C-alpha positions in Angstrom: -5.3 -35.9 -4.3 -7.4 -32.9 -4.1 -8.8 -34.1 -0.5 -5.3 -34.6 0.8 -4.1 -31.1 -0.7 -7.5 -29.1 1.0 -6.4 -31.3 4.3 -3.0 -30.1 4.1 -3.6 -26.3 3.7 -6.3 -26.8 6.6 -3.6 -28.0 9.0 -1.3 -25.6 7.8 -3.8 -22.6 8.7 -4.8 -24.4 11.6 -1.2 -24.3 12.9 -0.9 -20.6 11.6 -3.8 -19.9 13.7 -2.3 -21.6 16.9 1.0 -19.8 16.5 -1.0 -16.5 16.0 -3.2 -17.2 18.7 0.1 -18.0 21.1 1.4 -14.8 19.9 -1.3 -12.8 20.6 -1.6 -14.3 24.2 2.3 -13.8 24.8 1.7 -10.2 23.5 -1.6 -9.4 25.6 0.3 -10.9 28.7 3.2 -8.6 28.1 1.3 -5.6 27.7 -0.5 -6.3 30.9 2.8 -6.4 32.8 4.3 -3.4 31.1 1.0 -1.6 32.3 1.5 -2.9 35.6 5.2 -2.2 36.1 4.5 1.7 34.7 2.2 2.3 37.5 4.6 3.7 39.8 6.0 5.9 37.3 2.7 7.8 37.3 3.3 8.8 41.2 6.8 9.5 40.6 7.6 13.2 42.1 11.3 13.4 41.4 12.8 15.7 39.3 9.4 18.2 39.4 11.8 21.2 37.9 14.3 20.3 35.3 16.7 17.2 34.9 18.8 16.3 37.6 20.6 12.9 36.2 22.0 11.8 33.4 23.9 8.7 31.9 27.4 8.5 31.4 28.8 5.3 29.8 31.7 4.9 31.7 30.1 6.1 35.1 26.4 4.9 34.9 24.0 7.6 36.3 25.4 11.2 37.1 24.5 14.4 37.9 24.0 16.6 34.9 25.9 19.7 34.6 23.8 23.1 35.0 21.1 21.3 36.2 18.5 22.7 38.7 15.5 21.0 40.1 14.0 19.1 43.2 14.1 16.4 45.4 10.9 15.2 47.0 11.1 14.0 50.5 8.6 10.7 50.7 5.5 10.7 52.5 4.5 14.1 51.3 7.5 15.9 52.9 9.0 19.3 51.5 10.6 19.3 48.2 14.5 20.5 48.2 15.4 22.8 45.8 19.0 21.3 44.0 21.6 22.5 41.6 24.9 21.3 40.2 27.4 23.1 38.7 29.2 22.8 35.5 30.7 20.0 36.6 27.8 18.0 38.3 28.9 19.0 41.6 26.0 19.8 43.9 25.9 23.6 45.1 23.6 25.7 46.9 20.9 27.2 44.5 21.1 30.6 43.3 24.7 30.5 44.6 27.5 31.3 41.6 30.9 29.8 43.0 34.4 29.8 41.8 37.1 28.1 43.5 39.6 30.2 44.9 43.7 29.3 44.9 44.1 31.1 47.7 40.9 29.7 50.3 42.4 26.8 52.0 41.9 24.1 53.0 39.9 22.4 50.2 37.9 19.4 50.8 36.7 17.2 48.2 34.0 14.7 49.6 33.3 11.2 47.6 30.3 9.3 48.2 26.9 8.7 47.6 23.8 10.1 48.6 24.6 10.4 52.3 27.4 12.6 51.0 25.5 14.3 48.3 23.0 15.2 51.1 19.9 13.8 50.0 16.6 15.7 51.3 18.5 18.6 52.9 19.8 21.8 51.2 23.3 22.1 49.8 24.1 24.1 52.6 22.8 22.2 55.2 25.1 18.8 53.9 28.0 18.2 56.1 30.4 18.5 52.9 29.4 22.2 52.9 29.3 22.7 56.4 32.6 21.3 57.4 34.3 23.7 54.8 32.4 26.7 56.5 33.7 25.8 59.7 37.4 25.6 58.7 37.1 29.0 56.7 37.9 26.7 53.5 35.7 25.7 50.5 34.3 22.3 49.2 33.5 20.4 46.5 30.5 17.9 47.1 31.3 14.6 44.8 28.9 12.7 46.4 26.3 11.3 43.6 22.8 9.5 44.9 23.3 5.5 44.4 27.0 5.4 43.8 28.9 2.5 44.7 32.8 2.0 45.3 33.3 1.2 41.5 31.7 5.0 40.7 33.4 6.7 43.6 36.9 5.4 42.3 36.1 6.9 38.8 35.0 9.9 40.3 37.9 10.5 42.7 40.2 9.6 39.8 38.5 12.6 37.7 38.1 15.1 40.5 41.2 14.8 42.4 43.6 15.9 39.6 41.2 18.6 38.9 40.4 20.3 42.2 43.6 19.9 43.9 42.1 19.5 47.2 44.2 19.7 50.6 41.5 16.7 52.0 39.9 14.0 50.3 36.7 12.9 52.5 35.7 9.3 51.5 32.6 7.8 52.5 32.7 4.2 53.8 29.4 2.6 54.3 28.6 -1.2 54.0 26.1 -0.8 51.1 28.7 0.9 49.1 30.8 -2.3 48.8 27.5 -4.5 47.7 26.4 -2.0 44.8 30.0 -2.5 43.6 29.4 -6.3 43.4 26.3 -5.7 41.0 25.8 -4.7 37.5 22.5 -2.7 38.2 22.4 0.2 41.1 19.6 1.5 42.8 16.9 3.8 40.5 13.8 6.2 41.0 12.5 4.3 37.9 11.1 0.6 38.0 13.8 -0.4 35.3 17.3 -1.3 35.3 19.9 1.5 35.7 23.5 0.0 34.9 26.6 0.9 36.8 30.3 0.4 36.5 30.8 -2.7 38.9 33.9 -5.1 39.8 34.9 -8.2 38.3 37.6 -10.6 39.2 40.9 -10.5 38.0 44.8 -10.5 39.5 43.1 -7.7 41.4 39.6 -6.8 41.3 38.9 -4.6 37.9 35.9 -2.0 37.1 33.9 -3.2 34.1 31.9 -0.6 32.2 28.4 -0.3 32.6 26.1 -3.0 31.0 24.7 -1.2 28.6 23.1 2.6 27.8 19.4 2.4 29.1 16.7 4.3 27.1 16.7 7.8 27.8 13.8 9.1 30.4 13.6 12.9 28.7 10.0 11.9 27.9 9.4 11.2 31.5 10.0 14.6 32.4 8.7 16.9 29.5 5.5 17.7 31.2 3.6 16.3 34.1 2.2 12.4 34.5 -1.4 13.7 35.2 -1.6 15.3 31.3 -1.2 11.6 30.0 -4.3 9.4 29.7 -3.7 5.8 30.5 -3.6 4.8 26.7 -1.3 7.8 25.7 1.0 7.0 29.0 1.5 3.3 27.7 2.0 3.9 24.1 4.7 7.0 24.1 6.5 6.2 27.4 5.9 2.8 29.3 5.9 0.3 26.1 9.2 1.9 24.5 10.8 2.4 27.8 10.2 -1.0 29.3 10.5 -3.1 25.7 13.9 -1.4 25.3 15.1 -2.3 29.0 13.8 -5.8 28.9 15.7 -6.4 25.4 18.8 -4.8 27.0 18.8 -7.0 30.2 18.1 -10.1 28.1 20.9 -9.3 25.5 23.3 -8.6 28.6 22.5 -11.7 30.4 22.9 -13.9 27.3 26.7 -12.5 26.7 27.1 -13.4 30.4 26.0 -16.8 29.8 28.1 -17.2 26.8 31.4 -15.4 28.5 31.2 -12.4 26.5 30.6 -10.2 29.8 32.3 -10.7 32.9 30.0 -11.6 36.1 30.3 -9.5 39.0 33.3 -10.1 41.5 31.9 -11.9 45.2 34.9 -10.9 47.0 33.9 -7.9 48.9 37.3 -7.9 51.0 39.4 -7.5 47.5 37.2 -4.8 46.2 37.4 -2.7 49.5 41.1 -3.0 49.6 41.3 -2.2 46.1 38.9 0.7 45.9 40.2 2.9 49.1 43.8 2.0 47.8 43.3 3.5 44.4 41.7 6.8 46.2 44.3 7.2 48.3 47.0 6.7 45.4 45.2 9.4 43.5 45.0 11.5 46.5 49.0 10.9 47.3 50.0 11.7 43.8 48.1 15.5 44.1 49.5 16.0 47.9 46.1 15.6 49.2 45.5 13.7 52.6 42.7 11.1 52.6 40.2 10.6 55.5 37.6 7.7 55.5 34.1 8.7 56.8 32.3 5.9 58.2 28.6 6.4 58.2 25.3 4.2 58.8 21.5 4.5 59.0 21.0 3.1 61.9 22.6 2.9 65.5 23.4 -0.9 64.9 27.2 -1.8 64.6 28.7 -3.1 61.3 32.0 -4.3 60.2 34.2 -1.8 59.6 37.5 -3.1 57.7 40.4 -1.2 59.1 43.0 -3.8 58.2 41.9 -3.6 54.3 42.2 0.3 54.1 45.5 1.7 52.8 48.2 2.9 55.3 48.6 6.3 56.4 44.6 7.2 55.8 43.0 9.2 58.6 39.6 8.1 60.1 36.4 9.7 61.5 33.7 7.7 62.6 30.6 9.7 61.9 28.0 6.9 63.7 30.1 7.1 66.9 29.9 10.7 66.9 26.2 10.7 66.2 25.7 8.1 69.1 27.4 10.5 71.4 24.6 13.0 70.9 21.9 10.5 71.9 20.0 10.5 75.2 20.4 6.4 74.9 22.4 4.6 71.9 19.7 2.8 70.4 17.7 2.8 67.0 14.5 4.5 68.9 16.5 7.7 69.5 18.3 7.7 66.3 15.4 7.4 64.0 13.8 10.3 66.4 16.5 12.4 66.1 18.4 11.7 62.5 15.9 10.4 60.1 13.4 12.8 58.2 9.9 13.2 59.1 7.1 14.1 57.2 3.0 14.0 57.4 0.5 14.7 60.3 1.2 13.6 62.7 4.6 13.4 61.7 6.2 9.6 60.8 9.7 8.7 59.9 10.1 8.5 56.5 13.7 8.3 55.1 17.0 7.1 56.6 19.0 9.7 54.9 20.7 11.9 57.5 18.8 14.9 58.6 20.1 18.5 59.0 20.9 18.1 62.4 22.9 14.8 61.8 24.8 16.8 59.1 25.8 19.3 61.7 27.3 16.9 64.1 29.0 14.8 61.0 30.7 18.1 60.0 31.6 19.1 63.8 33.4 15.7 63.8 35.2 16.2 60.6 36.3 19.8 61.3 37.5 18.6 64.6 39.8 16.2 63.1 41.3 18.4 60.3 42.2 20.9 62.4 44.2 18.5 64.0 45.8 17.3 60.7 46.2 21.0 60.0 48.0 21.9 62.8 50.3 18.7 62.0 50.9 19.9 58.8 51.8 23.5 59.8 54.3 22.3 62.4 56.1 19.8 59.8 56.9 22.8 57.5 
């Protein structure tokens, strides 16, 4: 009897030891994966001065109001000073701008980093340059990483507030794809929840999957001030553990039917998104212009039949091709990408200053024609 009790205790202890060993092994494996995934964080050079972006529970990652920082060009390129006003709108650094009801036309721009002007100064971006050419003023509502769902939310917020004469809305193929995913692009190797389209009678915008962990600690002091263990303990493990937990919980909710899956109907998303922006523009007596932009010379599908009637179009890709000696990718990259290093090499596909100038010229030319038509109508 005693031997059987002792044997039972040893069996229980053995099982407990096996369970503890398994848990320890899993913990060590997870710790190793966290350490590996955290490596890119220690080499980030984004937001070197100040925090530029925060998280909105409805819109996802957004520019922080009254924020000043830098956008670091990849490949050792220059750091671009960047500033947001009280509404999170990009404006030139050191320039306090107040919108005048007498300064017209007023242009509102809605898009992603191409509209925002990634890796160019705010005053070199086409949003700013177009207004200067027209002796008007601009509101740069472009945001890095935005998709169509976020652009619609931004337009609904800014069009009634700024009362623009023209709303220039970017069209690029990747804007559609971003609105068909629960997570958007991110500077950090963790998930960035964004609003996305789900299927309904017509595609419907669904709020972000969860509120991600804050990255405040990542920007409080330089990464090189952290030792490896301190970095893992204070930043990497808490951030990645929270991210993994949030993603797992969200996926389980999707499996159980408590959260919608993204729509796969890109055509209806395009139709719905641009129609919603056009409706907001019409309700506020603004003309809508769709600006087509790409990152290479390669052609792509432009769904003109899905755009709402009555909107105007400017094909920025065609305008850029016209200025090249030959309309191919070699000349496109040579003239319109960002270059850095010694010797210089292409490091980023966002439009450079020359590309922004050409796009601004095309927009200004189109708006001048529209202004003449409006004046003739009155």
